N, C-alpha and C positions, 0 to 999 in steps of 0.2 A: 541300914546300909542301902536298902532299896530306895528310900527317899533321896539320899544323896546322889545315887546314880541317876534318878529321874531329873533332879535339879541340874546336874551336869549336862544331861542330854538336851534339856530345854535351852540352856545357855549356849550350847554349841549350835543349835538350830537357829536361835535368834541372831547369833553372830553371823551365821552363814547367809541368812535371808536379808539382813540389813544392807542397804545400798548407800554408799557415800557419794554425795554430790560435790563434784569438783567445780570450783569457780571458773567461769568461762573467761577466756582471755579477750580483752577488748581489742578489736581489729582497728588498726591505725593505717591509713593510706597516706603515703608521702608523695608530694609533687612539688615542682618548682613554682614559686609564686612569681607572677608577672610584675616587674617593677614599674611598668607604664600603666597609667589609667586614662582610658579614652572616653571622651564625652562629646556629645553633639553640641555644637554652638547654637546659642539662642538666636532666633530670627526676630527682628523688630516687629512691633504690632502692625505698622503700615505695610511692611513687606509681606507679613502673614496674610493680611486681608487681600492684598493684591494677588498673591499666589492662589488663594482659595477662590477669589472671584474669577480669575482667568480660567481656572480649571472648571469651575461650575458653568461658566458661559460656553466653554468649548464642548463639554460633555452634553449639555442640553442641545446645542446646535447639531451635534452628530447624532444624538438619540441612541447612544449605546446603553443597553440595559439587559439584565438577566431576568428572564421570566420563569418562575417556578410553576410546578404542577399545582392546580387548584385542589385544595383538600376538601373532601366531602364533609358537610356538617352533619353531626349526629344529633338526633332528637332524643334528649334524655328525659323522656316522659313515660308514663305508663302505657300499656299496650292499647287501652281503649282511646287514650288521648292522642297517641301517635297516628292512629288511623285517620283521625279527623284533621289534626293540625298539620301533619306532614303532607296530606293531600291538598290542604288549603295553601301550604307554603310552596307547592310546586309551581303555582302561577307566577311567583316572584323569581324563581331560580333561573328560568330560561334566559333572562337578561344577562346575568353573570356568566352563564355557561356560553352564551354566544360571544361575549367579549373574550373569554379565555380561549375559545376555539379559534377565533380569528388570529391570535398570536400564539404560535407554537412555543412550548417550553424550551428554554435555552437562551443563548445570546441572540440579540436581534441582528447583529452583523459579526460574523466570525472573523472576517478579514481584519476588521478594526480591533477586535479583541486580541488577535495575535500580535498586534503592535504594542500591547501593554503586558507588563509582568505584575500580576496582582498577588499579594501575599508574600510572606517572608521566604517561603521555599522557592517560589518562582523567581523572585528577585535574586536570591543567592545563586541559583543555577545560571541565570542570565549574566550576572556579574562574573562568574567563573568562565563563561564563554566570551567575555568582553563584548557584550551585545547591548549595553545600555548607554543612552545619552544623558539621562537624568534619573535621579533616585530621590524620592520623597518618603519620609518615615513619619509615622504618627507619634506624637508625644505620649499618648495614653497607653502605650505598650507596657505591660507589667508582666514579669519583671523586666528590668532594663537589659538583661542579658540576651533577650530575644533578638534585639536589633543592634547590640553593641558590636557584634562581629562584622557588621556591614561597613563600619568605619574604615577598618584596615583594608577590607576587600575592595571597597570603592576607591580608596586612595591608591591602591596598587594598580588599578585600571585607569586612573586619572579621570574618574567619572564624578561630576558634580553631585553631591548628596547633602541633604539637610533634613533637619527634624522640624516638622510643621505642626503646631498645635491645632487641634480640632479638624485634622485631616479626615479621620474616620467619620466623624459626625456629619461633615459636609458632603463628602464624596460618596460614601457608602450608600446612602439612600438613592442617590441619582443613578448608581449602577445596579440597584436592586439587590445589594448585599447587606449583611448585618454589620460587618466591620471590615476595615482595611487598615492593616498595620504597616504595610509597605506598598508603594506604588512606583513602578519603574516604566520608563518610556524607552522603547527599543530604537535601534538605529534606523530601522525600516519604517518608522512611524511618520508617514507623510501627512496624516491628518492632524498631528500635534506639533508640527514644525514651528509654527508661529508662537504657540503657547510655550514651547521649550525655550525658544530664543528669548522670550520675555521673562521667563522665570529664572534662568541660569544666572543673570547678573545680580539677582536678589539673594542668592545663596552664598554664605561665607565659605571660604576654603577650609578644608579639613587639615588638622594638625597631626601628622604622624612623623616622628623624628627621622626615622631611617629613609623614608621616601622623599622627604624634603632634601636631605643630604644627597641622595642619589640623583635627584633632578638637577641640583646645582652642579654636581660633578659631571653629569652627562652633558650639560650644555657647555661646560668649559672644554671638555674633551672633543666635543663635536666640531669645534672650530680648529683645534690643533691637529686632530687625527684625520687624515684624508682617506684612509683605507676603509672607513665605514661606508663611504659612498660607492665603493666598488661592488660589483656583482660577485656572487660566491665563486664562480669559475675564475674570474680575474684575480680575486683575492688568493685563491689557491696557487695560481701561477706566480704571483708576486712573492708569496711566502716560500714557495718551493725553490725559487732562485736564491734565496737568502741562505747564508751560512747559519749553523746552530748558534753561534755567538750573537749574530745579528738578530735571530729570532728571539733570543732571550732578552736582548736590549729592547726589542720592539714590545715584548710583553710587559717588561718592567716600566716602560714609559706610559703604558695604558693603565697602570695601577693607580688607584686614587690615593691622595695624601691623607693618611689617617692620623695626622698629628692633632687635629682639632676634635677628634672623636672622644666623647666622654663615656666611659663604660659604666653601666648601671649595675649595682649589686644585686645578686640573685639570692633569695632566701628559700629555704626548704619549708614548705607548708605542710603541716600534719592535719589530716582530716579524720575525725572520729564519727562514723555514721551512727545516727540516733544516739547522741550522748546522754540524753535524759531517759533513754530506754522506755519510750512511750509506745505501748502496744496498740495496734489497730483494733478498733472494736469489732467483735465477731459479726459476720453478716447474718441478717435475719432471714431464715428460710421461709419461702412463700408457702402458705398453707394451701393445700389442694382443696378447692371447694367441691363439696359433694353435690351431685346433680339432683 
């Protein structure tokens, strides 16, 4: 009788302590897929060389460059050798130090630097403010998503933009930078007016369906509608004298003809984060060196 009671107690304890693992639900995020695919147009080889040569000549003529702080060289030798060789090497260091002290770290000319938008972040902010005359993007940007949003943004601002191969390789060393994925020229850039005027005809126009349609309609209505040329105060007086029925007819006449518009199908896209369930390797803890 005692053995059976002990066996029952053990079975109850095992059942109570056991934990059942529930299968985790896979998280699925739904979003609308974009039916349009935007791509940069390719620039011909001759036009590419012309753009790079004009930029290279102009930057060299201006002399704009970023100077970084000189890094101190460490002597990785034993204590006895460092005392002799570091003292012997001090006679060669003053030449480099004098050159670095003559030019302060930073941009050589800040006023000219403000006429440019360097990098994807600066270019995006400048386009949002409609402050660019020209935009050049490097083809080596990976992934392409980094610069693809600039196509619609530059088209909405009517800013000429194009993708130039080897832009970063050619221009970045001249400016003292490691890489340049996007380079924009602002409207106040008086130092680059000749270069901008020469480069813009070499850049193909961007293709964004809704902006092309809008430009065609806006040019057609600009000729027919005379109220657009009026000042805001005069426009309020003209519309205020009209009857409600006349206002409605005036608004209907300004509406574009949507008979030629083709609607694109929208699809729901399902995204599963980390579908293969690949775990990140654990970080190695740094061992504390004993003194």
